[in-house]
mmJSON file of the N, C-alpha and C atoms, coordinates in Angstrom:
{"data_MODEL":{"atom_site":{
"group_PDB":["ATOM","ATOM","ATOM","ATOM","ATOM","ATOM","ATOM","ATOM","ATOM","ATOM","ATOM","ATOM","ATOM","ATOM","ATOM","ATOM","ATOM","ATOM","ATOM","ATOM","ATOM","ATOM","ATOM","ATOM","ATOM","ATOM","ATOM","ATOM","ATOM","ATOM","ATOM","ATOM","ATOM","ATOM","ATOM","ATOM","ATOM","ATOM","ATOM","ATOM","ATOM","ATOM","ATOM","ATOM","ATOM","ATOM","ATOM","ATOM","ATOM","ATOM","ATOM","ATOM","ATOM","ATOM","ATOM","ATOM","ATOM","ATOM","ATOM","ATOM","ATOM","ATOM","ATOM","ATOM","ATOM","ATOM","ATOM","ATOM","ATOM","ATOM","ATOM","ATOM","ATOM","ATOM","ATOM","ATOM","ATOM","ATOM","ATOM","ATOM","ATOM"],
"id":[1,2,3,4,5,6,7,8,9,10,11,12,13,14,15,16,17,18,19,20,21,22,23,24,25,26,27,28,29,30,31,32,33,34,35,36,37,38,39,40,41,42,43,44,45,46,47,48,49,50,51,52,53,54,55,56,57,58,59,60,61,62,63,64,65,66,67,68,69,70,71,72,73,74,75,76,77,78,79,80,81],
"type_symbol":["N","C","C","N","C","C","N","C","C","N","C","C","N","C","C","N","C","C","N","C","C","N","C","C","N","C","C","N","C","C","N","C","C","N","C","C","N","C","C","N","C","C","N","C","C","N","C","C","N","C","C","N","C","C","N","C","C","N","C","C","N","C","C","N","C","C","N","C","C","N","C","C","N","C","C","N","C","C","N","C","C"],
"label_atom_id":["N","CA","C","N","CA","C","N","CA","C","N","CA","C","N","CA","C","N","CA","C","N","CA","C","N","CA","C","N","CA","C","N","CA","C","N","CA","C","N","CA","C","N","CA","C","N","CA","C","N","CA","C","N","CA","C","N","CA","C","N","CA","C","N","CA","C","N","CA","C","N","CA","C","N","CA","C","N","CA","C","N","CA","C","N","CA","C","N","CA","C","N","CA","C"],
"label_alt_id":[null,null,null,null,null,null,null,null,null,null,null,null,null,null,null,null,null,null,null,null,null,null,null,null,null,null,null,null,null,null,null,null,null,null,null,null,null,null,null,null,null,null,null,null,null,null,null,null,null,null,null,null,null,null,null,null,null,null,null,null,null,null,null,null,null,null,null,null,null,null,null,null,null,null,null,null,null,null,null,null,null],
"label_comp_id":["MET","MET","MET","SER","SER","SER","GLU","GLU","GLU","ILE","ILE","ILE","VAL","VAL","VAL","ILE","ILE","ILE","ARG","ARG","ARG","HIS","HIS","HIS","ALA","ALA","ALA","GLU","GLU","GLU","THR","THR","THR","ARG","ARG","ARG","ASP","ASP","ASP","TYR","TYR","TYR","GLU","GLU","GLU","ALA","ALA","ALA","ILE","ILE","ILE","ARG","ARG","ARG","ARG","ARG","ARG","ILE","ILE","ILE","HIS","HIS","HIS","ALA","ALA","ALA","GLN","GLN","GLN","PRO","PRO","PRO","GLU","GLU","GLU","VAL","VAL","VAL","TYR","TYR","TYR"],
"label_asym_id":["A","A","A","A","A","A","A","A","A","A","A","A","A","A","A","A","A","A","A","A","A","A","A","A","A","A","A","A","A","A","A","A","A","A","A","A","A","A","A","A","A","A","A","A","A","A","A","A","A","A","A","A","A","A","A","A","A","A","A","A","A","A","A","A","A","A","A","A","A","A","A","A","A","A","A","A","A","A","A","A","A"],
"label_entity_id":["1","1","1","1","1","1","1","1","1","1","1","1","1","1","1","1","1","1","1","1","1","1","1","1","1","1","1","1","1","1","1","1","1","1","1","1","1","1","1","1","1","1","1","1","1","1","1","1","1","1","1","1","1","1","1","1","1","1","1","1","1","1","1","1","1","1","1","1","1","1","1","1","1","1","1","1","1","1","1","1","1"],
"label_seq_id":[1,1,1,2,2,2,3,3,3,4,4,4,5,5,5,6,6,6,7,7,7,8,8,8,9,9,9,10,10,10,11,11,11,12,12,12,13,13,13,14,14,14,15,15,15,16,16,16,17,17,17,18,18,18,19,19,19,20,20,20,21,21,21,22,22,22,23,23,23,24,24,24,25,25,25,26,26,26,27,27,27],
"pdbx_PDB_ins_code":[null,null,null,null,null,null,null,null,null,null,null,null,null,null,null,null,null,null,null,null,null,null,null,null,null,null,null,null,null,null,null,null,null,null,null,null,null,null,null,null,null,null,null,null,null,null,null,null,null,null,null,null,null,null,null,null,null,null,null,null,null,null,null,null,null,null,null,null,null,null,null,null,null,null,null,null,null,null,null,null,null],
"Cartn_x":[-8.293,-7.276,-7.88,-8.752,-9.362,-10.103,-10.816,-11.568,-10.631,-9.493,-8.555,-8.076,-7.744,-7.253,-8.346,-9.572,-10.677,-10.881,-10.846,-11.067,-9.973,-8.754,-7.641,-7.846,-8.25,-8.473,-9.612,-10.677,-11.803,-11.37,-10.545,-10.096,-9.322,-8.464,-7.668,-8.601,-9.557,-10.48,-11.281,-11.735,-12.533,-11.713,-10.447,-9.591,-9.458,-9.255,-9.113,-10.404,-11.541,-12.833,-12.994,-12.625,-12.774,-11.914,-10.728,-9.85,-10.491,-11.045,-11.673,-12.849,-13.641,-14.8,-14.336,-13.21,-12.72,-12.291,-11.794,-11.35,-11.95,-13.241,-13.895,-13.397,-12.908,-12.432,-11.197,-10.347,-9.139,-9.545,-10.559,-11.024,-11.586],
"Cartn_y":[15.358,14.894,13.821,13.01,11.956,12.574,13.654,14.291,14.762,15.304,15.815,14.651,13.534,12.384,11.91,11.802,11.337,12.323,13.599,14.601,14.486,14.289,14.191,12.969,11.863,10.645,10.889,11.517,11.783,12.69,13.669,14.588,13.814,12.902,12.135,11.263,10.61,9.755,10.603,11.764,12.631,13.059,13.335,13.771,12.627,11.427,10.277,10.072,10.176,10.004,11.082,12.303,13.403,13.115,12.598,12.302,11.24,10.217,9.14,9.712,10.571,11.152,12.122,12.75,13.718,12.978,11.753,10.985,9.585,9.463,8.148,7.233,7.817,6.981,6.193,6.804,6.11,4.919,5.126,4.057,2.932],
"Cartn_z":[31.891,30.953,30.035,30.575,29.752,28.566,28.813,27.723,26.619,27.004,25.987,25.111,25.727,24.949,24.002,24.507,23.658,22.509,22.805,21.748,20.696,21.122,20.168,19.264,19.851,19.062,18.07,18.518,17.62,16.476,16.776,15.719,14.663,15.092,14.117,13.281,13.899,13.144,12.164,12.623,11.751,10.537,10.764,9.639,8.628,9.116,8.209,7.424,8.105,7.419,6.357,6.691,5.721,4.491,4.7,3.552,2.671,3.285,2.499,1.708,2.338,1.642,0.56,0.772,-0.215,-1.48,-1.338,-2.516,-2.462,-2.673,-2.621,-3.738,-4.834,-5.946,-5.518,-4.692,-4.244,-3.381,-2.559,-1.68,-2.544],
"occupancy":[1.0,1.0,1.0,1.0,1.0,1.0,1.0,1.0,1.0,1.0,1.0,1.0,1.0,1.0,1.0,1.0,1.0,1.0,1.0,1.0,1.0,1.0,1.0,1.0,1.0,1.0,1.0,1.0,1.0,1.0,1.0,1.0,1.0,1.0,1.0,1.0,1.0,1.0,1.0,1.0,1.0,1.0,1.0,1.0,1.0,1.0,1.0,1.0,1.0,1.0,1.0,1.0,1.0,1.0,1.0,1.0,1.0,1.0,1.0,1.0,1.0,1.0,1.0,1.0,1.0,1.0,1.0,1.0,1.0,1.0,1.0,1.0,1.0,1.0,1.0,1.0,1.0,1.0,1.0,1.0,1.0],
"B_iso_or_equiv":[0.0,0.0,0.0,0.0,0.0,0.0,0.0,0.0,0.0,0.0,0.0,0.0,0.0,0.0,0.0,0.0,0.0,0.0,0.0,0.0,0.0,0.0,0.0,0.0,0.0,0.0,0.0,0.0,0.0,0.0,0.0,0.0,0.0,0.0,0.0,0.0,0.0,0.0,0.0,0.0,0.0,0.0,0.0,0.0,0.0,0.0,0.0,0.0,0.0,0.0,0.0,0.0,0.0,0.0,0.0,0.0,0.0,0.0,0.0,0.0,0.0,0.0,0.0,0.0,0.0,0.0,0.0,0.0,0.0,0.0,0.0,0.0,0.0,0.0,0.0,0.0,0.0,0.0,0.0,0.0,0.0],
"pdbx_formal_charge":[null,null,null,null,null,null,null,null,null,null,null,null,null,null,null,null,null,null,null,null,null,null,null,null,null,null,null,null,null,null,null,null,null,null,null,null,null,null,null,null,null,null,null,null,null,null,null,null,null,null,null,null,null,null,null,null,null,null,null,null,null,null,null,null,null,null,null,null,null,null,null,null,null,null,null,null,null,null,null,null,null],
"auth_seq_id":[1,1,1,2,2,2,3,3,3,4,4,4,5,5,5,6,6,6,7,7,7,8,8,8,9,9,9,10,10,10,11,11,11,12,12,12,13,13,13,14,14,14,15,15,15,16,16,16,17,17,17,18,18,18,19,19,19,20,20,20,21,21,21,22,22,22,23,23,23,24,24,24,25,25,25,26,26,26,27,27,27],
"auth_comp_id":["MET","MET","MET","SER","SER","SER","GLU","GLU","GLU","ILE","ILE","ILE","VAL","VAL","VAL","ILE","ILE","ILE","ARG","ARG","ARG","HIS","HIS","HIS","ALA","ALA","ALA","GLU","GLU","GLU","THR","THR","THR","ARG","ARG","ARG","ASP","ASP","ASP","TYR","TYR","TYR","GLU","GLU","GLU","ALA","ALA","ALA","ILE","ILE","ILE","ARG","ARG","ARG","ARG","ARG","ARG","ILE","ILE","ILE","HIS","HIS","HIS","ALA","ALA","ALA","GLN","GLN","GLN","PRO","PRO","PRO","GLU","GLU","GLU","VAL","VAL","VAL","TYR","TYR","TYR"],
"auth_asym_id":["A","A","A","A","A","A","A","A","A","A","A","A","A","A","A","A","A","A","A","A","A","A","A","A","A","A","A","A","A","A","A","A","A","A","A","A","A","A","A","A","A","A","A","A","A","A","A","A","A","A","A","A","A","A","A","A","A","A","A","A","A","A","A","A","A","A","A","A","A","A","A","A","A","A","A","A","A","A","A","A","A"],
"auth_atom_id":["N","CA","C","N","CA","C","N","CA","C","N","CA","C","N","CA","C","N","CA","C","N","CA","C","N","CA","C","N","CA","C","N","CA","C","N","CA","C","N","CA","C","N","CA","C","N","CA","C","N","CA","C","N","CA","C","N","CA","C","N","CA","C","N","CA","C","N","CA","C","N","CA","C","N","CA","C","N","CA","C","N","CA","C","N","CA","C","N","CA","C","N","CA","C"],
"pdbx_PDB_model_num":[1,1,1,1,1,1,1,1,1,1,1,1,1,1,1,1,1,1,1,1,1,1,1,1,1,1,1,1,1,1,1,1,1,1,1,1,1,1,1,1,1,1,1,1,1,1,1,1,1,1,1,1,1,1,1,1,1,1,1,1,1,1,1,1,1,1,1,1,1,1,1,1,1,1,1,1,1,1,1,1,1]
}}}
């Protein structure tokens, strides 16, 4: 179960990073 929680957290962080990279001008 611990792995699932960690994976879910990583997925959310990765999505946020991708959004920032997709629109660096907004950042």
